[in-house]
C-alpha positions as CSV (number, residue, x, y, z in Angstrom):
1,M,42.7,160.2,84.1
2,S,41.2,158.1,81.8
3,K,40.1,154.6,81.5
4,K,42.7,153.1,79.5
5,T,45.5,155.0,81.3
6,R,43.9,153.6,84.5
7,R,44.0,149.9,82.9
8,W,47.7,150.4,82.1
9,L,48.6,151.4,85.5
10,I,46.7,148.4,87.1
11,A,48.5,146.4,84.9
12,I,51.8,147.5,85.3
13,A,51.1,147.3,89.3
14,A,50.2,143.7,88.8
15,I,53.1,142.9,87.0
16,C,55.2,144.5,89.7
17,A,53.5,142.8,92.6
18,C,54.2,139.3,90.7
19,I,58.0,140.3,90.3
20,A,58.2,141.4,94.1
21,A,56.6,137.7,95.1
22,L,58.8,135.9,93.0
23,A,62.0,137.7,94.2
24,V,60.8,137.2,97.7
25,F,60.3,133.2,96.9
26,A,63.6,133.3,95.0
27,Y,65.1,134.6,98.3
28,N,63.6,132.5,100.6
29,N,64.6,129.1,98.4
30,R,67.7,130.6,96.9
31,R,69.8,127.4,97.2
32,A,66.9,125.6,95.3
33,V,66.8,128.1,92.5
34,K,70.6,127.8,91.9
35,K,70.5,124.5,91.7
36,V,67.8,124.6,88.7
37,V,69.8,127.3,87.1
38,T,73.2,125.3,87.3
39,R,71.1,122.3,86.1
40,V,69.6,124.2,82.9
41,L,73.1,125.6,82.2
42,E,75.4,122.6,82.9
43,T,72.8,119.4,81.6
44,G,70.6,120.9,78.5
45,S,72.5,118.8,76.3
46,I,71.7,115.7,78.5
47,K,68.0,116.5,78.7
48,A,67.6,116.1,74.6
49,S,69.1,113.0,74.7
50,L,67.3,110.7,77.3
51,A,63.8,110.1,77.8
52,T,63.1,111.4,81.0
53,N,64.6,114.7,82.8
54,P,67.7,113.6,84.7
55,P,68.4,114.6,88.5
56,E,70.4,117.0,89.8
57,P,74.1,116.7,89.1
58,V,75.9,114.7,91.9
59,N,78.5,116.9,93.3
60,I,79.1,114.9,96.4
61,S,79.1,111.0,96.5
62,A,79.4,108.8,99.2
63,A,82.8,108.0,97.9
64,D,83.7,111.8,98.3
65,E,82.6,111.7,101.9
66,L,85.6,109.1,102.6
67,I,88.3,110.8,100.4
68,A,87.7,114.5,101.6
69,A,89.4,113.2,104.7
70,Q,92.2,111.9,103.1
71,P,95.4,113.7,102.7
72,G,96.5,114.8,99.1
73,A,92.8,114.3,98.1
74,D,92.7,117.1,95.3
75,A,96.2,116.5,94.2
76,A,95.2,112.9,93.6
77,E,92.2,113.0,92.0
78,A,93.3,115.7,89.6
79,A,94.9,113.0,87.8
80,E,91.9,111.4,86.6
81,V,91.6,108.1,84.7
82,F,87.7,107.8,84.4
83,E,85.6,110.7,83.7
84,V,82.4,110.7,85.8
85,L,79.9,111.0,82.7
86,A,76.2,112.9,82.9
87,L,74.5,109.1,82.9
88,D,76.6,108.3,85.8
89,T,74.7,110.6,87.7
90,R,71.4,109.3,87.3
91,R,70.0,107.3,89.9
92,L,69.5,103.5,89.0
93,Q,65.7,103.5,90.0
94,E,65.3,107.1,87.3
95,R,67.6,105.4,85.1
96,F,66.0,102.4,84.2
97,A,62.0,103.4,85.2
98,L,62.1,101.1,88.2
99,P,59.6,100.9,91.0
100,D,60.7,101.7,94.7
101,L,62.8,98.8,96.0
102,A,60.7,98.9,99.5
103,R,57.2,97.8,97.7
104,M,55.6,95.9,100.3
105,E,53.0,97.5,103.0
106,Q,54.6,98.9,105.5
107,G,53.6,96.1,108.1
108,E,54.7,93.6,105.9
109,R,57.7,95.3,105.3
110,A,58.6,95.7,108.7
111,K,57.8,91.9,109.5
112,L,59.3,90.4,106.3
113,V,62.6,92.3,105.4
114,E,63.4,94.9,108.0
115,S,63.6,92.7,110.4
116,T,66.2,90.5,108.8
117,Q,69.8,90.4,109.9
118,V,71.2,92.0,107.0
119,L,68.9,95.0,106.9
120,R,69.4,95.5,110.4
121,R,73.2,95.5,109.7
122,I,73.0,98.3,107.4
123,T,71.1,100.2,109.9
124,A,73.4,99.5,112.6
125,L,76.1,100.8,110.2
126,G,74.5,103.9,109.7
127,I,74.4,103.5,106.2
128,D,71.6,105.3,103.8
129,P,70.5,103.0,101.1
130,E,70.5,106.3,98.9
131,K,74.2,105.6,98.8
132,F,73.9,102.5,96.5
133,Q,71.8,104.6,93.8
134,R,74.8,105.8,91.7
135,P,77.5,103.1,91.6
136,E,79.4,104.1,88.5
137,V,79.7,107.5,90.0
138,E,81.2,105.9,93.4
139,W,83.7,103.3,91.9
140,K,85.3,106.0,89.2
141,R,85.6,108.7,92.1
142,I,87.3,105.7,94.6
143,Y,89.6,104.8,91.5
144,N,90.8,108.1,90.3
145,Y,91.6,109.0,93.9
146,V,93.3,105.9,95.1
147,T,95.7,105.3,91.8
148,G,96.2,109.2,91.7
149,Y,97.7,108.9,95.3
150,T,99.4,105.4,95.1
151,G,100.6,106.8,91.4
152,S,102.9,109.5,93.4
153,L,104.5,107.2,95.9
154,A,106.6,105.6,93.0
155,E,108.5,109.2,92.5
156,P,110.0,110.3,95.8
157,A,112.9,113.2,95.5
158,E,115.6,110.4,96.7
159,T,116.7,107.4,95.1
160,V,119.2,104.5,96.8
161,E,120.3,101.9,94.6
162,F,120.9,98.3,96.0
163,N,123.5,95.4,94.7
164,G,123.5,93.0,97.8
165,G,122.9,89.4,97.7
166,C,120.5,88.2,100.7
167,V,117.4,89.9,102.5
168,S,119.2,90.9,105.8
169,E,121.4,93.4,103.6
170,L,118.5,95.2,102.1
171,N,116.7,95.1,105.5
172,A,119.8,96.8,107.0
173,L,119.5,99.7,104.4
174,L,116.0,100.1,104.8
175,R,116.2,100.7,108.7
176,S,118.9,103.2,108.1
177,L,116.4,105.2,105.6
178,D,114.6,106.2,109.2
179,G,111.2,107.0,107.6
180,R,112.3,109.0,104.8
181,A,110.7,108.9,101.4
182,V,113.2,107.0,99.3
183,K,112.8,104.8,96.2
184,V,115.2,101.7,96.6
185,V,116.2,100.1,93.1
186,V,117.4,96.5,93.6
187,G,120.0,96.0,90.9
188,S,120.6,92.4,92.1
189,T,118.9,89.3,90.1
190,Q,118.2,87.2,93.2
191,L,118.1,87.8,97.0
192,R,118.4,85.0,99.2
193,M,115.8,84.9,101.7
194,D,117.9,84.5,105.0
195,E,115.0,86.5,106.7
196,T,111.6,88.1,106.1
197,L,111.9,91.6,104.0
198,V,110.2,94.5,106.0
199,I,109.0,96.9,104.3
200,P,109.0,100.3,106.3
201,T,107.0,103.4,106.0
202,G,108.4,105.8,103.0
203,A,110.1,103.2,101.2
204,Y,109.2,102.3,97.8
205,V,111.3,99.1,97.0
206,T,111.5,98.0,93.0
207,G,113.2,94.7,92.3
208,G,113.0,94.5,88.5
209,S,112.0,91.2,88.3
210,A,114.5,90.3,90.9
211,R,113.9,86.6,92.7
212,L,113.7,86.2,96.4
213,V,114.8,82.6,96.5
214,P,114.6,80.6,99.6
215,G,117.3,80.3,102.3
216,D,117.9,77.4,104.5
217,E,114.9,77.8,106.6
218,K,111.5,78.3,105.6
219,L,109.9,81.6,106.4
220,D,106.6,82.5,108.0
221,R,106.3,85.4,105.2
222,A,108.7,86.2,102.6
223,V,107.4,90.1,102.8
224,L,105.7,92.0,105.8
225,L,104.5,95.4,106.1
226,D,103.8,96.1,109.7
227,G,101.9,99.6,110.2
228,A,103.5,100.8,107.4
229,R,102.7,103.9,105.4
230,D,103.7,105.3,101.9
231,C,105.7,102.7,100.9
232,G,105.9,99.9,97.6
233,F,106.9,96.4,97.0
234,V,106.9,96.1,93.3
235,G,108.5,94.0,90.5
236,F,109.7,90.8,92.6
237,A,109.3,87.2,92.3
238,I,108.6,84.8,95.2
239,E,108.4,81.0,94.3
240,G,108.1,79.1,97.6
241,G,110.1,79.2,100.7
242,C,107.6,80.5,103.1
243,D,103.8,80.1,104.7
244,Y,102.7,83.7,103.2
245,G,104.1,85.8,100.1
246,V,103.0,88.9,100.8
247,Y,101.9,89.7,104.5
248,I,100.3,93.4,105.7
249,K,99.1,94.2,109.0
250,N,97.2,97.7,109.5
251,S,99.2,99.7,106.8
252,G,97.8,102.0,104.5
253,S,98.9,104.2,101.5
254,F,101.1,101.5,99.8
255,V,101.3,99.8,96.6
256,I,101.9,96.0,96.0
257,A,102.4,95.6,92.3
258,D,103.9,93.6,89.4
259,N,104.8,90.7,91.6
260,D,105.2,87.0,90.8
261,I,103.9,85.1,93.9
262,S,103.8,81.3,93.4
263,R,104.0,77.8,95.6
264,V,103.9,79.2,98.8
265,T,102.2,76.8,101.2
266,Y,99.1,79.3,102.3
267,K,98.1,82.5,100.5
268,G,100.2,84.5,98.1
269,I,99.0,87.9,99.6
270,V,97.3,89.0,102.9
271,M,96.0,92.1,104.3
272,M,95.1,92.1,107.8
273,G,93.2,94.7,109.9
274,A,92.4,98.3,108.8
275,G,94.0,100.2,105.9
276,E,93.1,103.0,103.4
277,R,94.4,104.0,100.1
278,F,96.0,100.7,98.9
279,A,96.4,99.6,95.2
280,I,97.3,95.4,94.9
281,S,97.9,95.7,90.9
282,N,99.2,93.6,88.0
283,N,100.6,90.6,90.4
284,Y,100.7,87.4,89.2
285,V,99.3,85.0,92.0
286,H,99.3,81.4,90.9
287,E,99.5,77.8,92.4
288,N,99.8,78.7,96.2
289,G,98.4,76.2,98.8
290,N,95.4,77.9,99.9
291,G,94.0,80.7,98.1
292,G,95.5,83.9,96.1
293,I,94.7,87.2,97.9
294,F,92.9,87.3,101.2
295,L,91.3,90.6,102.8
296,N,90.4,90.3,106.4
297,G,89.3,93.5,108.3
298,G,88.0,97.0,108.1
299,M,90.3,98.4,104.9
300,R,88.7,100.7,102.8
301,L,89.5,102.9,99.8
302,G,91.5,100.1,97.8
303,V,92.0,99.2,94.1
304,M,92.7,95.8,93.1
305,E,93.2,96.0,89.2
306,G,94.7,94.0,86.7
307,N,96.0,90.7,88.7
308,R,95.9,87.5,87.4
309,V,95.1,85.1,90.0
310,I,94.9,81.4,88.9
311,D,95.2,77.8,89.7
312,N,95.3,78.4,93.8
313,S,94.4,75.5,95.5
314,G,92.2,75.3,98.6
315,A,88.4,74.4,98.3
316,R,86.8,76.2,101.4
317,N,85.0,79.5,101.0
318,L,87.6,81.5,102.8
319,T,90.4,80.1,100.2
320,A,88.8,81.3,97.1
321,G,91.0,83.4,94.3
322,I,90.3,86.8,96.1
323,V,88.6,86.6,99.4
324,M,86.9,89.8,101.3
325,C,85.8,88.8,104.8
326,S,84.8,90.1,108.1
327,M,86.4,87.6,110.6
328,E,87.0,88.7,114.2
329,I,90.8,89.0,114.2
330,E,92.2,87.5,117.6
331,D,95.7,86.8,116.1
332,I,96.8,89.4,113.3
333,D,99.6,87.2,112.4
334,T,97.8,84.7,111.0
335,A,95.0,84.8,108.5
336,Y,93.4,81.6,109.8
337,N,91.4,83.0,113.0
338,T,88.5,81.0,113.9
339,F,85.1,81.5,112.5
340,K,82.8,83.0,115.0
341,D,79.3,82.4,114.4
342,V,77.7,85.9,115.4
343,H,74.5,87.9,114.3
344,L,75.2,89.8,110.7
345,Y,74.4,93.1,112.4
346,D,77.3,93.1,115.2
347,I,79.7,92.5,112.1
348,V,81.3,95.9,111.9
349,D,84.9,95.7,110.4
350,S,84.2,94.7,106.9
351,P,86.2,95.4,103.7
352,N,84.2,98.3,102.1
353,N,84.5,101.0,99.2
354,L,87.3,98.6,97.3
355,V,87.2,98.7,93.5
356,L,88.1,95.2,92.2
357,Y,89.0,96.3,88.3
358,D,90.2,94.2,85.2
359,N,91.3,91.3,87.0
360,T,91.5,87.7,85.7
361,V,90.9,84.7,88.5
362,A,90.6,81.6,86.8
363,R,91.0,77.7,87.9
364,N,90.9,78.3,91.6
365,M,90.0,75.4,93.6
366,S,87.4,77.4,95.4
367,S,85.5,80.4,94.2
368,G,86.7,83.0,92.0
369,I,85.9,85.8,94.2
370,Y,84.3,85.4,97.6
371,S,82.7,88.1,99.8
372,D,81.8,87.6,103.5
373,S,80.0,90.6,104.8
374,G,81.8,93.2,102.4
375,Y,79.8,96.1,101.4
376,L,79.8,99.0,98.9
377,N,82.3,97.4,97.1
378,Y,82.5,97.7,93.1
379,I,83.5,94.4,91.2
380,V,84.0,95.7,87.3
381,D,85.2,94.3,84.2
382,N,86.7,91.2,85.6
383,D,87.3,87.6,84.0
384,V,86.3,85.1,86.3
385,V,86.6,81.9,84.6
386,K,86.5,78.0,85.2
387,N,86.7,78.2,89.2
388,E,85.2,74.9,90.8
389,K,83.0,76.6,92.9
390,E,80.9,79.5,92.2
391,G,82.5,82.6,89.8
392,M,81.3,85.0,92.5
393,C,79.4,84.5,95.7
394,F,78.3,87.1,98.0
395,D,77.5,86.0,101.4
396,Y,76.8,86.5,105.1
397,G,75.3,89.9,104.9
398,S,77.2,91.2,101.8
399,F,75.3,94.4,100.4
400,G,75.2,97.4,98.4
401,N,77.9,95.7,95.9
402,Y,78.1,96.6,92.2
403,I,78.8,93.9,90.0
404,A,79.0,95.2,86.6
405,R,80.4,94.1,83.3
406,N,81.9,91.0,84.5
407,N,82.4,87.8,82.1
408,V,81.6,84.8,84.5
409,Q,82.1,81.6,82.5
410,S,82.6,77.8,83.0
411,N,82.5,78.1,87.0
412,G,80.7,75.6,89.5
413,G,81.8,72.1,88.0
414,R,83.3,70.9,91.5
415,N,85.2,68.4,89.1
416,R,88.5,68.1,91.1
417,M,87.3,68.1,94.8
418,S,88.3,65.7,97.4
419,D,85.7,63.4,99.7
420,E,87.1,65.9,102.1
421,D,86.4,68.8,100.6
422,L,82.9,67.8,99.4
423,E,82.2,66.7,103.1
424,A,83.0,70.4,104.4
425,D,80.7,71.4,101.8
426,F,77.8,69.1,103.2
427,V,77.3,67.3,99.6
428,L,79.3,64.3,100.0
429,Q,76.4,62.0,101.0
430,I,74.7,62.5,97.4
431,G,77.7,60.7,95.8
432,R,79.5,61.5,92.4
433,L,78.6,61.4,88.7
434,S,80.1,59.0,86.5
435,D,83.0,61.5,85.5
436,G,83.8,61.4,89.0
437,S,82.6,65.1,89.9
438,S,79.9,66.0,92.5
439,P,76.4,66.3,91.1
440,A,75.9,69.5,93.5
441,K,77.1,72.2,90.8
442,L,77.2,75.6,91.8
443,P,76.1,79.0,89.8
444,G,78.3,81.8,88.2
445,I,77.2,84.4,91.0
446,S,75.8,83.1,94.2
447,L,73.8,85.5,96.6
448,D,72.9,84.3,100.3
449,N,71.7,86.6,103.2
450,T,72.0,89.7,101.0
451,A,70.5,93.0,100.0
452,Y,70.6,96.0,97.8
453,N,73.4,94.4,95.4
454,T,73.0,95.5,91.7
455,L,74.4,93.3,89.2
456,Y,74.6,94.7,85.9
457,G,75.6,94.1,82.4
458,N,77.3,90.9,83.3
459,V,77.9,88.0,81.0
460,V,77.2,85.0,82.6
461,S,77.6,82.0,80.6
462,M,78.2,78.3,80.5
463,N,78.1,77.7,84.2
464,Y,77.6,74.3,85.7
465,G,74.9,75.1,88.4
466,S,72.6,78.0,86.8
467,G,73.6,81.4,85.9
468,I,72.6,83.9,88.9
469,K,71.2,82.0,92.0
470,A,69.9,83.7,95.2
471,V,70.1,80.8,97.4
472,R,67.7,82.2,100.1
473,S,67.3,85.9,102.1
474,A,68.1,88.0,99.3
475,Y,66.4,91.5,99.5
476,R,65.8,94.3,97.4
477,N,68.7,93.4,94.6
478,L,68.7,94.7,91.6
479,L,69.6,92.3,88.6
480,L,69.7,94.5,85.1
481,C,70.4,94.0,81.6
482,N,72.6,90.7,81.9
483,Q,73.3,88.3,79.3
484,V,72.7,84.8,80.8
485,S,73.3,81.9,78.6
486,D,73.7,78.2,79.0
487,N,74.2,77.8,82.6
488,S,73.1,74.1,82.9
489,L,76.4,72.2,82.2
490,G,76.1,70.2,85.3
491,S,72.5,68.8,84.6
492,S,71.8,65.5,85.8
493,E,69.0,63.1,86.6
494,A,69.0,64.5,90.4
495,Y,69.7,68.4,89.3
496,H,68.6,70.5,86.7
497,F,69.3,74.4,86.5
498,F,68.1,77.8,85.7
499,G,69.4,81.2,84.1
500,I,68.1,83.4,87.3
501,E,67.0,81.6,90.5
502,L,65.3,82.9,93.4
503,S,65.6,79.9,96.0
504,T,64.2,79.1,99.1
505,D,66.6,77.2,100.8
506,T,65.3,77.1,104.5
507,N,67.3,74.2,105.3
508,A,70.3,74.9,107.2
509,D,73.6,72.4,106.8
510,Q,74.4,73.0,110.5
511,K,72.9,75.2,113.0
512,V,73.7,79.0,112.6
513,V,72.7,82.0,114.4
514,G,74.3,84.5,111.9
515,L,72.0,83.5,108.7
516,D,68.3,84.1,108.1
517,F,66.5,81.3,106.3
518,T,63.6,82.9,104.1
519,P,62.4,83.3,100.7
520,C,63.7,86.2,98.6
521,Y,61.9,89.2,98.9
522,E,61.4,92.9,96.8
523,N,64.2,92.2,94.0
524,I,63.6,93.6,90.6
525,I,65.1,91.3,87.6
526,A,64.5,93.6,84.7
527,R,65.9,93.8,81.0
528,N,68.1,90.4,81.2
529,M,68.3,88.2,78.1
530,V,68.3,84.6,79.2
531,S,69.3,82.3,76.3
532,G,70.1,79.1,75.8
533,V,69.6,75.4,77.6
534,H,68.2,76.1,80.9
535,Y,65.5,74.1,82.7
536,A,63.7,77.4,83.2
537,G,64.6,81.1,82.2
538,V,63.9,82.4,85.9
539,F,62.9,80.3,89.0
540,L,60.9,81.3,92.0
541,G,61.2,79.2,95.1
542,E,58.5,78.8,97.7
543,G,57.2,81.6,99.5
544,S,59.0,84.1,97.1
545,Y,57.0,87.6,97.2
546,V,56.8,91.0,95.6
547,N,59.5,90.2,93.4
548,D,59.3,92.0,89.8
549,F,60.1,90.7,86.7
550,F,59.8,93.0,83.4
551,D,61.1,93.5,80.2
552,N,62.9,90.1,80.1
553,T,63.7,87.9,77.3
554,F,64.1,83.8,77.7
555,I,64.9,81.7,74.5
556,G,65.6,78.1,74.2
557,C,64.6,77.0,77.5
558,T,64.1,73.3,77.5
559,D,60.9,73.2,79.9
560,W,59.5,76.7,81.1
561,S,60.5,80.3,80.6
562,M,59.3,81.0,84.0
563,E,58.6,78.6,86.6
564,C,57.2,79.7,90.0
565,L,56.3,77.4,93.1
566,S,55.4,80.4,95.2
567,D,51.7,81.0,95.6
568,R,52.1,84.7,96.9
569,F,52.3,88.0,94.7
570,N,55.2,88.5,92.1
571,A,54.9,90.9,89.3
572,S,55.6,90.1,86.0
573,V,55.1,92.5,83.2
574,N,56.4,92.5,79.2
575,N,58.7,89.3,79.5
576,M,59.0,87.4,76.0
577,S,59.4,84.0,75.4
578,N,58.9,81.1,72.6
579,V,58.3,78.7,75.6
580,N,55.3,78.9,78.1
581,S,55.6,79.7,81.7
582,R,54.6,77.5,84.8
583,G,53.1,79.0,88.0
584,I,53.5,82.5,86.9
585,S,52.3,84.5,83.8
586,L,55.2,86.4,81.4
587,S,53.0,89.7,81.5
588,G,49.8,89.4,84.1
589,S,50.4,91.9,86.4
590,V,50.9,95.8,86.3
591,I,54.1,97.6,88.0
592,A,53.5,101.0,88.5
593,V,56.6,103.0,88.4
594,T,56.7,106.8,89.2
595,V,59.4,108.4,87.1
596,A,60.1,112.1,86.9
597,G,56.6,112.8,87.8
598,R,54.6,110.5,86.1
599,V,53.5,107.0,86.1
600,D,54.5,104.7,83.2
């Protein structure tokens, strides 16, 4: 055999050995190889359009885990309204080239952050923070599923007409249905409320703008769903004559839509207890005595869309335009259970996996949207305007929420509040301004004892008491790509306000065990445009630590671009301004960001 032939045989043998080794490796790692091949085939066009390689496409989301266990999930999701885009599947940390949220040294992290009540609550509920990384996927999946399922309820096989004159007659008809899936079309222009209208399982009742008019006696509730399923109350008007407009207890798979609810003594729409797969849509809830829409309990997989919640009275936090809260329910027949001061990590039943989309929440006496311990909720594309307290408040252990592309404007003036209201908020003692309002103004968006919330792409403008304010104890929140402008309408000799504020309010208004009073740690504020009249574009209170600011622009601030009162480390890189900073440099520290295998 010639030397040349031997060399060819050796080369062929080496190639065969390599192929065999690759085959063994591919077989042993066949799942990983399949994912790589899938990514190459399905996302090749994405790679060319993005600066960094995308992660694997998301096939199962946190929302999918809930939806998969629900009846009719496949059919409901087939009616897709919002497409899950390739960009939606990218983790926030990779999409925006962000550092890890947990950036402290392990010992400090355990002492300062992971020991806090809100972090312990996340652990107690068994929720992996990775589920907060793809919020666009999550809210679209929930919206598509819920609206697909609830939309199918409007077209049952059987239809019955009703032309009576009072609610008791309609109740008799509904009881006779015996749980069958029936659409009940009310042809009457009005029904006298001689008793509460009870919507049973299977009944989809449409009113065609029929009015429920007060009867001889005032009712506790105009409409009741109690343990009901696969039902609806659509197209009615309720104007007074009751304490609550629509009251829902432990019900699911229902639709409350196209109703006009006004001038009831307490709240327009109340949902108490558990419930899944529900839509509260296109209702006009206005001029009610003590709040608009109130949810209390462990409800999930719900959509609140297109509602107009306007001019409702009640100045306490739990009388906001839209409330999601977690008070212990001792009496399910009232929305006024006693608030119990408990540790945040002991709160289990909270509104979660809800989508608030395209609502208008305006001119309410309290906040626009208030979250008490709610988590993994998605507040997207809403108008929140001219509410007396905060536009939105995320409080008392709220975590993992996605607040995106909302218009939050002209909130927090406290212009119409009584002495009793101000005393309840612990600010009466500081007096009033010459226009009669309180000098203690409130921000467009507020965070207090919260973690892992993402505020993305919001327009926060012309609010009275700062744009976005972390009152205290805010950890690992992301503030990305927000437009924050002119949020000092309430400035006075006593107070000045900021665009973005990480405060350190360690003074408790009253003794509580359910709140931590610490500075703000490990938040990321990036790519925001802060413009117009603010005392400073960004403020950091005493003790603020390991908060990162980069790629922000601060224009038009009256005194400082950034003001920091903390002597601890906070990173600031590549921020731009036409105004000097105080206590922190606009670009004085380095942030190492690991993205797709490299450090930027």
